[in-house]
N, C-alpha and C positions, 0 to 999 in steps of 0.2 A: 251357174248350173240350175236348170229348171228341175222342179220336183217331178219325178217320173212315176206314172201310174202303173199298177199291175195290169197285165194283159190277160184276158180270159179268152181262150180259144176253144171252140166247140167242134168236135169231130165225131165221125160215126164210121162209115164204111167206104170211104173214098181215099185210099192211100196215095194215089197219084196227085189228087187235088191237095191233100194235106202236105205232101212234100213240097209242092209249088208254093203254097202259102207260107210255110216255114222258111223256105229259101228266100222268098221275097221279103218277108218280115225281118230276117236276119241281116239283110243288106242295109237296113236303116241304121245310121250311125249310133243311135241310142240303144239298139237291141241288146248289146252286151252288158248293159247296166240295168236291164229291165227284168222284172219277175214275170215269168210266163206260167200261167195255170191252165192246164189242158183238161177239159172235161170230155171223157170218152163215153158215148152212149153204148149201152149193151145190146145184145141180140134180141130180136123179136122172138116170140114163141114160135116154134116150128120153123126156125130160120133154116134156109137151105145151106148146104155145104159151102157153096161159093160165097154166100153172105158171111158166113163165119170166118172164112179165110180172109175176106176183105176187112172185116172188123179187127181181126187179130193182127193183120199186117199194119193197119193204121195205128193200133196200140203200140206195136213194136217200134214204129217210126218215132212216135212222140217219146217213148221211153229212152230212146237213144239220142234225143236232141240235146246238144251241149253248147249251143251258140248264144245262150242268154245267161244273165247273171245267176238265175236259178230256174229250174223247171220242176213244177209239181204236176203229177199226173193223177187225175181222179177218174177211176174206172167204175162205171155203173154195171152191176152184174145183170140187170134186167133193162129192157128198153123203156126209157122214159118218154121218148118222142122229143122232137126239137123244142117244142114250146115249153114243156115241163123241165127239160134239161137246161134251157137258157134261164128260165125264171128261177129255178133252184140255184143254178151256178152263179148268176149275178148276185142274188141275195146272199149267197155264202161268201163271196169275195168281199161284199160291202159290210159284212159283219165286222171285219177287222181293217177295212180300208175306207177312206173317205171318197174315193173315186176309182173308176175302172174304165179300161178300154176293151171293147168287145169285138171279136172277129169270129166268123164261121169258116168252115173248111173250104168254102168256095168264094171267099172274098179276098182277092189278091191285092196286097198293098204296094204302093210305090215307095221309093226311098224316102220321100218326105212325109210319109204317113204319120210316124210316131212324133216327129217334130210338130206337125200341125195339131195332132190330137192332144199332146201334152201341153203345148203352149196355150191352146184354146181352153182346155180344162182348168188351167191355172189362171188364165186371164178372166174367165167368167165365174170363177169359183164362188165369189161372194155376191154375185148377181142372182138374187132369188128368182127373177123372171125367166132365167135361162135354165132349161131342164135337160138339154141334150146337145151333144156335139156330133155332127154327122160328116162323113168323108166322101159320100157319093152324091152325084147330081146327074141330071139328064144331059145329053148332048143335044143342044138346041140348034135348029137350022139358022135362026136369026136371034142371037142372044142379045137381049136388051139390058141385061144386068151389068152395071158398070163397076160395082164393088167386087172385091175378091171373095168376100163372104156376104151372106145375107141371112135374114131370119124368116122362118115360117112357124106358125103356131102348131104345137103338138110335138111328136117325137118321130124318130126314124130308125132304120135297122140294118143298113148295109155298110158296116164299118162305122161304129159309133162309140160314144163314151158318155158317161153320166156320173153323177155324184150320189152319195148316200141320201142326201137331203131330197133329191129329185125322185130317186127310185122308191122312196117311201110313199109316193102318190100312186104307184102302180096298183091297179085294181084288176083282179083276175076274173071277176064276174062280169061277163059281157052284157048281161041283162041290165045290171045296174047302170052301166055306162050308157046303154041305149035309152033307158028311161030318163036319165038326166039330160041327154042330148035333146030328146023330144020335149021334155018339160021346159027347157031353156030355149027351144026353137032355134037350135044352132046347127042343124043338119047341113045347110048350104055352106056355112063357114067351115064346118068339119070336113066337108068334101073339097076343101080348098077352092071355094067359089065355083063349085060344081065342075071342076076340072078333073076330079078323081072320083072313084067309086068306093070310098071308105065306108060309108054307111051300109052299102050292100055287103061289103066284106065283113063288117061287124055282125050283120044279120046272119050271114053264112056261118060265122063262128058260133053264134048262139044256137043255130039249127044243126050244128055238128057237121056241116059241109066242109069246114076247115078247122084247124086247131091253131090259129094264128095267135102267137103272143104279141106280134108286132102291131096288129090293129088295136089290141087292148092297150099297148104301151102308148101308141099315138093318141088314142081316146083319153087315156088317163091324164096325160100331160096337157092335152087340149082343154079338158074340162077344169084343170087346175090353173088355167091361164099361163102356161109355161111355153117357152119358145125354144126352137131348135136352130142351132147355127149350121148353115150349109155352105160348102165351098161352091163358087161359081163353076169351077172345073174340078172334076172328081180326082181324088187321090187313091181310089181303089177301083178295081174292076171285078164284076161278078163273073166267075168262070163256071158257075153251076148250071147255066142255061144251055147245056150241051147234050142233054139226054142222059147224063150219068146219074142224076138224082132219082130217088125213089118215086117222086111225084111230078117230075118235070119232063117236058118234051123238048127236043132240040129247037132252039129259037135263034134268030139272028137279031142282034142288037148292037148298034155302034156305041162304043164306050171310049171316048178320047180322054185319057187321063193326063195329069200333070205331075211333075216331081216336087213342086214347091208352091206354096201359097203364101202370099204376103199378108200376114195377119196383123191387123190393127183393130183396136177396140172401137165398136160402134158407140156413138154418143147417145143413140136412142134405140131401144129394143122394140121393134115393130115389124109386121110382115112387109116384105118387099113386093109391091104391087107389080113390078116389072116381071117377076117370076110368072105370074098368071098370064100376062101378055105374051111372054116368050113361049109359054106352054101352049096357049091357044093357037099360036101361029105355026106350031108343029114341032114334034119331037122326031128325031131320025130313028124311027123304029116302026115295025108293022103294027104292034100293039103298044099301049101305054104300059109303063113299068108295072103298075098295080094290076092291070089285066094279066100280065105275065105272071106276077106273083100269085094271083088268084088261081091260074092254071097250075102253078107249081104246088100250091097247097093242096089242091084237089088230087 
């Protein structure tokens, strides 16, 4: 029996999405033996009646959840925002645990999600170069990646897990991260060989145009020379790009998920160059994922 990590779920004001995520997560065979910790963000100042109803409905759903080994509900009385909620919540879980699996209320897991995450967290627990396990990946038109999993430098955020040792590298100050990237002349590599707009996103965070914890997480691990394990085919689907989120517009994105990943340990931890080739040849979406995320954060 593998060691099972606690699951941190972050919710706010989307009861329908929360129900779907809990139902999907409970279908994982390991769910009944897992500790679930739910962080509920509080209402914003001058929240409208409909917002309060949605927030309270979401809280009621998680309070009544019984399909896991244990369920702990942490309710914020005030609105922290997604970034502060995740930073605080993950830090809190890792005070008493060595590793954690993280989901948000719009990340829908497949039945093999917990198996993949727990096995990968255990498999690479003592590999200091590995800082993050991720469960999502692009749907490529012509996938050139032959392995079932691969590494990229940095971190990621749509269904992920990490260890206390890796989370200790998280730097909240975007300016510090930017200064170090520039001094080391690593902007192109940080942008994944200029296939992504991470540096622009970090600048937007510094300028207050977004409040992304994810770009700071990626930058923190990147600068610490840590790598993230990705599945070639995703085990989660983002259901939040449907116009229901506070900051997102309805978008079309093809996400072809799988139920199971054959997980074998890599003999060498390094970036998979085929990822960049596959990405450049085209992703099945109108916008790249990080352009979508940028719109979402705005």
